[in-house]
C-alpha positions as YAML, in Angstrom:
chain: A
units: angstrom
residues:
- id: 1
  name: MET
  ca: [0.00, 0.00, 0.00]
- id: 2
  name: ASP
  ca: [1.15, 3.57, -0.63]
- id: 3
  name: GLU
  ca: [1.59, 6.16, 2.11]
- id: 4
  name: LEU
  ca: [-1.82, 7.77, 1.53]
- id: 5
  name: THR
  ca: [-3.63, 4.44, 1.70]
- id: 6
  name: ASP
  ca: [-1.78, 3.60, 4.91]
- id: 7
  name: LEU
  ca: [-2.64, 6.97, 6.42]
- id: 8
  name: ARG
  ca: [-6.31, 6.60, 5.46]
- id: 9
  name: GLU
  ca: [-6.40, 3.27, 7.29]
- id: 10
  name: GLU
  ca: [-4.71, 4.71, 10.38]
- id: 11
  name: VAL
  ca: [-7.07, 7.67, 10.55]
- id: 12
  name: PHE
  ca: [-10.09, 5.48, 9.87]
- id: 13
  name: GLU
  ca: [-9.12, 3.20, 12.77]
- id: 14
  name: ALA
  ca: [-8.66, 6.22, 15.05]
- id: 15
  name: ASN
  ca: [-12.11, 7.52, 14.14]
- id: 16
  name: LEU
  ca: [-13.65, 4.11, 14.73]
- id: 17
  name: GLY
  ca: [-11.69, 3.92, 17.97]
- id: 18
  name: ILE
  ca: [-13.19, 7.06, 19.50]
- id: 19
  name: TYR
  ca: [-16.65, 5.88, 18.44]
- id: 20
  name: ARG
  ca: [-16.24, 2.37, 19.83]
- id: 21
  name: ALA
  ca: [-14.86, 3.79, 23.09]
- id: 22
  name: ARG
  ca: [-17.99, 5.98, 23.31]
- id: 23
  name: LEU
  ca: [-16.00, 9.18, 23.37]
- id: 24
  name: VAL
  ca: [-18.29, 10.56, 20.64]
- id: 25
  name: THR
  ca: [-21.87, 10.08, 19.45]
- id: 26
  name: MET
  ca: [-23.46, 10.07, 16.00]
- id: 27
  name: HIS
  ca: [-21.04, 12.25, 14.01]
- id: 28
  name: SER
  ca: [-19.53, 14.49, 16.71]
- id: 29
  name: GLY
  ca: [-15.76, 14.65, 17.18]
- id: 30
  name: ASN
  ca: [-13.08, 13.67, 14.71]
- id: 31
  name: ALA
  ca: [-9.62, 12.21, 14.23]
- id: 32
  name: SER
  ca: [-6.94, 13.14, 11.74]
- id: 33
  name: GLY
  ca: [-3.40, 12.23, 10.76]
- id: 34
  name: ILE
  ca: [-0.62, 13.71, 8.67]
- id: 35
  name: ASN
  ca: [2.11, 12.34, 6.47]
- id: 36
  name: ARG
  ca: [5.02, 14.69, 7.07]
- id: 37
  name: ALA
  ca: [6.89, 13.72, 3.91]
- id: 38
  name: SER
  ca: [4.02, 14.73, 1.62]
- id: 39
  name: GLY
  ca: [2.38, 17.29, 3.91]
- id: 40
  name: ARG
  ca: [-1.01, 15.64, 3.37]
- id: 41
  name: ILE
  ca: [-3.63, 15.60, 6.13]
- id: 42
  name: VAL
  ca: [-6.39, 13.00, 6.29]
- id: 43
  name: ILE
  ca: [-9.44, 13.86, 8.40]
- id: 44
  name: LYS
  ca: [-13.01, 12.76, 9.03]
- id: 45
  name: PRO
  ca: [-15.65, 14.43, 6.81]
- id: 46
  name: SER
  ca: [-18.16, 16.78, 8.43]
- id: 47
  name: GLY
  ca: [-21.49, 15.38, 9.60]
- id: 48
  name: ILE
  ca: [-20.94, 11.76, 8.52]
- id: 49
  name: ASP
  ca: [-22.03, 9.16, 11.07]
- id: 50
  name: TYR
  ca: [-19.24, 6.84, 12.18]
- id: 51
  name: GLU
  ca: [-21.29, 3.78, 11.24]
- id: 52
  name: LYS
  ca: [-21.35, 4.99, 7.62]
- id: 53
  name: LEU
  ca: [-17.68, 5.93, 7.47]
- id: 54
  name: SER
  ca: [-15.06, 4.17, 5.36]
- id: 55
  name: PRO
  ca: [-11.39, 4.95, 4.66]
- id: 56
  name: GLN
  ca: [-12.40, 6.22, 1.21]
- id: 57
  name: HIS
  ca: [-14.78, 8.78, 2.74]
- id: 58
  name: LEU
  ca: [-11.96, 10.54, 4.59]
- id: 59
  name: VAL
  ca: [-10.99, 13.94, 3.22]
- id: 60
  name: VAL
  ca: [-7.42, 14.72, 2.16]
- id: 61
  name: THR
  ca: [-6.02, 18.26, 2.39]
- id: 62
  name: ASP
  ca: [-2.69, 19.99, 2.32]
- id: 63
  name: LEU
  ca: [-1.06, 21.52, 5.39]
- id: 64
  name: GLU
  ca: [-3.01, 24.74, 4.87]
- id: 65
  name: GLY
  ca: [-6.34, 22.89, 4.79]
- id: 66
  name: LYS
  ca: [-6.91, 23.01, 1.02]
- id: 67
  name: LYS
  ca: [-8.74, 19.93, -0.29]
- id: 68
  name: LEU
  ca: [-6.81, 17.64, -2.60]
- id: 69
  name: GLN
  ca: [-8.18, 15.36, -5.30]
- id: 70
  name: THR
  ca: [-7.37, 11.67, -4.81]
- id: 71
  name: GLY
  ca: [-9.99, 9.89, -6.88]
- id: 72
  name: GLU
  ca: [-11.93, 8.69, -3.82]
- id: 73
  name: PRO
  ca: [-15.48, 9.51, -2.60]
- id: 74
  name: GLY
  ca: [-14.04, 11.77, 0.09]
- id: 75
  name: ASP
  ca: [-13.04, 14.25, -2.62]
- id: 76
  name: THR
  ca: [-16.70, 15.36, -2.84]
- id: 77
  name: LEU
  ca: [-17.19, 15.75, 0.92]
- id: 78
  name: ASN
  ca: [-16.52, 18.67, 3.22]
- id: 79
  name: PRO
  ca: [-13.82, 18.09, 5.82]
- id: 80
  name: SER
  ca: [-14.56, 18.38, 9.52]
- id: 81
  name: VAL
  ca: [-15.31, 21.92, 10.65]
- id: 82
  name: ASP
  ca: [-12.43, 21.40, 13.09]
- id: 83
  name: LEU
  ca: [-9.90, 21.04, 10.28]
- id: 84
  name: PRO
  ca: [-8.49, 24.56, 10.87]
- id: 85
  name: HIS
  ca: [-7.58, 23.58, 14.44]
- id: 86
  name: HIS
  ca: [-5.98, 20.31, 13.34]
- id: 87
  name: SER
  ca: [-3.99, 21.95, 10.55]
- id: 88
  name: TYR
  ca: [-2.89, 24.76, 12.86]
- id: 89
  name: LEU
  ca: [-1.49, 22.21, 15.32]
- id: 90
  name: TYR
  ca: [0.28, 20.32, 12.54]
- id: 91
  name: ARG
  ca: [1.85, 23.50, 11.20]
- id: 92
  name: HIS
  ca: [3.13, 24.61, 14.59]
- id: 93
  name: CYS
  ca: [3.97, 21.25, 16.21]
- id: 94
  name: PRO
  ca: [6.14, 19.20, 13.83]
- id: 95
  name: GLU
  ca: [6.31, 16.34, 16.32]
- id: 96
  name: LEU
  ca: [2.58, 15.66, 15.97]
- id: 97
  name: GLY
  ca: [1.31, 13.00, 13.60]
- id: 98
  name: GLY
  ca: [-2.25, 12.56, 14.87]
- id: 99
  name: VAL
  ca: [-4.96, 14.70, 16.48]
- id: 100
  name: VAL
  ca: [-8.25, 13.61, 18.05]
- id: 101
  name: HIS
  ca: [-11.14, 15.82, 19.18]
- id: 102
  name: THR
  ca: [-13.96, 14.52, 21.39]
- id: 103
  name: HIS
  ca: [-16.69, 15.70, 23.73]
- id: 104
  name: SER
  ca: [-16.31, 12.67, 26.00]
- id: 105
  name: ASN
  ca: [-18.58, 13.04, 29.03]
- id: 106
  name: TYR
  ca: [-16.33, 12.82, 32.06]
- id: 107
  name: ALA
  ca: [-13.39, 14.74, 30.65]
- id: 108
  name: THR
  ca: [-15.72, 17.40, 29.27]
- id: 109
  name: SER
  ca: [-17.34, 17.79, 32.69]
- id: 110
  name: PHE
  ca: [-13.98, 19.14, 33.88]
- id: 111
  name: ALA
  ca: [-13.79, 21.34, 30.79]
- id: 112
  name: LEU
  ca: [-17.26, 22.72, 31.51]
- id: 113
  name: LEU
  ca: [-16.02, 23.83, 34.92]
- id: 114
  name: GLY
  ca: [-12.85, 25.27, 33.39]
- id: 115
  name: ARG
  ca: [-10.97, 22.91, 35.65]
- id: 116
  name: PRO
  ca: [-7.72, 21.10, 34.84]
- id: 117
  name: LEU
  ca: [-7.45, 17.44, 35.76]
- id: 118
  name: ALA
  ca: [-4.74, 17.19, 38.40]
- id: 119
  name: ALA
  ca: [-2.48, 14.17, 38.83]
- id: 120
  name: TYR
  ca: [-4.71, 12.46, 41.37]
- id: 121
  name: LEU
  ca: [-3.88, 8.98, 40.08]
- id: 122
  name: THR
  ca: [-0.71, 7.15, 39.14]
- id: 123
  name: ALA
  ca: [-2.42, 6.43, 35.82]
- id: 124
  name: ILE
  ca: [-2.61, 10.17, 35.21]
- id: 125
  name: ALA
  ca: [1.04, 10.62, 36.15]
- id: 126
  name: ASP
  ca: [1.99, 7.79, 33.78]
- id: 127
  name: GLU
  ca: [0.44, 9.20, 30.62]
- id: 128
  name: PHE
  ca: [-0.07, 12.89, 31.38]
- id: 129
  name: GLY
  ca: [2.62, 13.88, 33.87]
- id: 130
  name: ASP
  ca: [1.42, 16.67, 36.17]
- id: 131
  name: GLY
  ca: [-2.10, 16.41, 34.81]
- id: 132
  name: VAL
  ca: [-4.20, 17.69, 31.94]
- id: 133
  name: PRO
  ca: [-4.46, 21.48, 31.56]
- id: 134
  name: CYS
  ca: [-7.65, 23.34, 30.73]
- id: 135
  name: ALA
  ca: [-7.50, 26.27, 28.33]
- id: 136
  name: PRO
  ca: [-9.94, 29.14, 29.01]
- id: 137
  name: TYR
  ca: [-12.91, 29.44, 26.68]
- id: 138
  name: VAL
  ca: [-12.27, 30.78, 23.19]
- id: 139
  name: ASP
  ca: [-14.61, 30.94, 20.21]
- id: 140
  name: ASN
  ca: [-14.17, 28.89, 17.04]
- id: 141
  name: LEU
  ca: [-13.18, 31.74, 14.74]
- id: 142
  name: GLY
  ca: [-9.93, 31.65, 12.79]
- id: 143
  name: ASN
  ca: [-7.04, 30.10, 14.71]
- id: 144
  name: HIS
  ca: [-8.37, 30.92, 18.18]
- id: 145
  name: ILE
  ca: [-8.69, 27.29, 19.28]
- id: 146
  name: GLY
  ca: [-5.31, 26.27, 17.90]
- id: 147
  name: GLU
  ca: [-3.66, 29.28, 19.50]
- id: 148
  name: ALA
  ca: [-5.30, 28.53, 22.86]
- id: 149
  name: ILE
  ca: [-4.12, 24.92, 22.74]
- id: 150
  name: LEU
  ca: [-0.52, 25.95, 22.09]
- id: 151
  name: ARG
  ca: [-0.64, 28.67, 24.73]
- id: 152
  name: HIS
  ca: [-1.83, 26.34, 27.50]
- id: 153
  name: ARG
  ca: [-0.42, 23.00, 26.38]
- id: 154
  name: THR
  ca: [1.99, 21.12, 28.68]
- id: 155
  name: GLN
  ca: [3.87, 17.82, 28.36]
- id: 156
  name: ALA
  ca: [0.50, 16.05, 28.49]
- id: 157
  name: PRO
  ca: [-0.68, 14.62, 25.15]
- id: 158
  name: ALA
  ca: [-4.12, 16.16, 25.71]
- id: 159
  name: ILE
  ca: [-5.83, 19.37, 26.75]
- id: 160
  name: LEU
  ca: [-9.29, 20.39, 27.90]
- id: 161
  name: LEU
  ca: [-11.02, 23.37, 26.31]
- id: 162
  name: ALA
  ca: [-13.39, 25.22, 28.62]
- id: 163
  name: HIS
  ca: [-17.09, 24.86, 27.64]
- id: 164
  name: HIS
  ca: [-16.06, 22.69, 24.70]
- id: 165
  name: GLY
  ca: [-14.30, 19.34, 25.04]
- id: 166
  name: VAL
  ca: [-11.01, 17.54, 24.54]
- id: 167
  name: PHE
  ca: [-8.13, 17.64, 22.09]
- id: 168
  name: ALA
  ca: [-5.60, 14.80, 22.25]
- id: 169
  name: PHE
  ca: [-2.51, 14.41, 20.13]
- id: 170
  name: GLY
  ca: [0.55, 12.27, 19.55]
- id: 171
  name: PRO
  ca: [3.14, 11.14, 17.01]
- id: 172
  name: THR
  ca: [0.52, 8.95, 15.30]
- id: 173
  name: PRO
  ca: [-3.29, 8.82, 15.08]
- id: 174
  name: LYS
  ca: [-3.17, 5.70, 17.24]
- id: 175
  name: ALA
  ca: [-1.20, 7.52, 19.95]
- id: 176
  name: ALA
  ca: [-3.70, 10.40, 19.90]
- id: 177
  name: LEU
  ca: [-6.54, 7.87, 20.25]
- id: 178
  name: LYS
  ca: [-4.81, 6.25, 23.20]
- id: 179
  name: ALA
  ca: [-4.45, 9.60, 24.98]
- id: 180
  name: ALA
  ca: [-8.13, 10.41, 24.42]
- id: 181
  name: VAL
  ca: [-9.27, 7.01, 25.72]
- id: 182
  name: MET
  ca: [-7.01, 7.14, 28.76]
- id: 183
  name: LEU
  ca: [-8.08, 10.68, 29.57]
- id: 184
  name: GLU
  ca: [-11.76, 9.74, 29.64]
- id: 185
  name: ASP
  ca: [-11.00, 6.70, 31.81]
- id: 186
  name: VAL
  ca: [-9.11, 8.63, 34.49]
- id: 187
  name: ALA
  ca: [-11.55, 11.55, 34.30]
- id: 188
  name: LYS
  ca: [-14.39, 9.18, 35.17]
- id: 189
  name: THR
  ca: [-12.56, 7.86, 38.23]
- id: 190
  name: CYS
  ca: [-11.70, 11.38, 39.38]
- id: 191
  name: HIS
  ca: [-15.25, 12.60, 38.77]
- id: 192
  name: LEU
  ca: [-16.57, 9.81, 40.99]
- id: 193
  name: ALA
  ca: [-13.96, 10.41, 43.70]
- id: 194
  name: LEU
  ca: [-14.61, 14.16, 43.76]
- id: 195
  name: SER
  ca: [-18.31, 13.48, 44.27]
- id: 196
  name: LEU
  ca: [-17.41, 11.58, 47.45]
- id: 197
  name: GLY
  ca: [-14.65, 13.72, 48.91]
- id: 198
  name: SER
  ca: [-11.56, 15.82, 48.27]
- id: 199
  name: PRO
  ca: [-8.68, 13.71, 46.94]
- id: 200
  name: SER
  ca: [-5.17, 15.10, 47.03]
- id: 201
  name: PRO
  ca: [-2.98, 15.14, 43.91]
- id: 202
  name: LEU
  ca: [0.31, 13.27, 43.89]
- id: 203
  name: SER
  ca: [3.39, 15.30, 44.73]
- id: 204
  name: ARG
  ca: [5.62, 16.53, 41.92]
- id: 205
  name: ASP
  ca: [8.33, 14.04, 42.94]
- id: 206
  name: GLU
  ca: [5.90, 11.12, 42.81]
- id: 207
  name: VAL
  ca: [4.56, 12.24, 39.46]
- id: 208
  name: HIS
  ca: [8.10, 12.32, 38.11]
- id: 209
  name: LYS
  ca: [8.76, 8.74, 39.30]
- id: 210
  name: TRP
  ca: [5.68, 7.33, 37.63]
- id: 211
  name: TYR
  ca: [6.03, 9.35, 34.43]
- id: 212
  name: THR
  ca: [9.69, 8.41, 34.03]
- id: 213
  name: ARG
  ca: [9.08, 4.70, 34.54]
- id: 214
  name: TYR
  ca: [6.13, 4.64, 32.14]
- id: 215
  name: HIS
  ca: [8.07, 6.43, 29.40]
- id: 216
  name: THR
  ca: [11.32, 4.49, 29.76]
- id: 217
  name: THR
  ca: [10.71, 0.89, 30.85]
- id: 218
  name: TYR
  ca: [7.00, 0.15, 30.41]
- id: 219
  name: GLY
  ca: [5.94, -2.34, 27.74]
- id: 220
  name: GLN
  ca: [7.87, -4.69, 25.49]
- id: 221
  name: PRO
  ca: [11.04, -4.20, 23.45]
- id: 222
  name: SER
  ca: [10.63, -2.76, 19.98]
- id: 223
  name: VAL
  ca: [11.36, -4.98, 17.01]
- id: 224
  name: CYS
  ca: [14.04, -2.45, 16.13]
- id: 225
  name: GLU
  ca: [17.49, -2.83, 17.61]
- id: 226
  name: THR
  ca: [19.62, -0.01, 18.91]
- id: 227
  name: GLU
  ca: [23.10, 0.64, 17.57]
- id: 228
  name: GLN
  ca: [24.46, -1.34, 20.53]
- id: 229
  name: GLY
  ca: [22.36, -4.33, 19.47]
- id: 230
  name: LYS
  ca: [20.05, -4.08, 22.48]
- id: 231
  name: PRO
  ca: [16.25, -3.78, 22.19]
- id: 232
  name: HIS
  ca: [14.85, -0.27, 22.39]
- id: 233
  name: MET
  ca: [11.96, 0.01, 24.83]
- id: 234
  name: GLU
  ca: [8.81, 1.80, 23.69]
...
């Protein structure tokens, strides 16, 4: 398969992933990915239910958000209305390869309050470090959302947008999906705990321990070998 076909499949799986994980309903939310070599973005079309989606329905644009013709049904569809925010992030964050936007219930409940999600749990420290920030409310005009994300983003691969929802991101669409799924999972636990009492966040030192372990030794060796001939952990 060529790079565009591969990217379509990756982005399709990310879109199905947020739907199957119940982070979105009907046709809300979206996932995208970019091929850095070609500068092509693949994103969900606007207003298409996930159950009717196929890789060929995804819309392809350039880095500025201009639609490209690929000979697939997606050429006739409008891209997600959130495309400007996705493309803005891709233009300003070269390390990103995938972006996911959801209105998942528990995470968005924190966003509605304009409240960041602190590192109450080791699972939060693992994936998100000190927690997930919340950007103050901005409207959807121009690059306002993209600018707000960059202004308030931390090391966490996700951010809450006040009165709006969640943006998650990573080096691939799959990584962005993972961040979105994990965020909703920990947000649910914290939402339940906060309804019962007042939990205390982990200390900065404890967060560092968990984050470092998760990002250096967690999981299995990569199939790739390092220059020293030892497996590289991912």
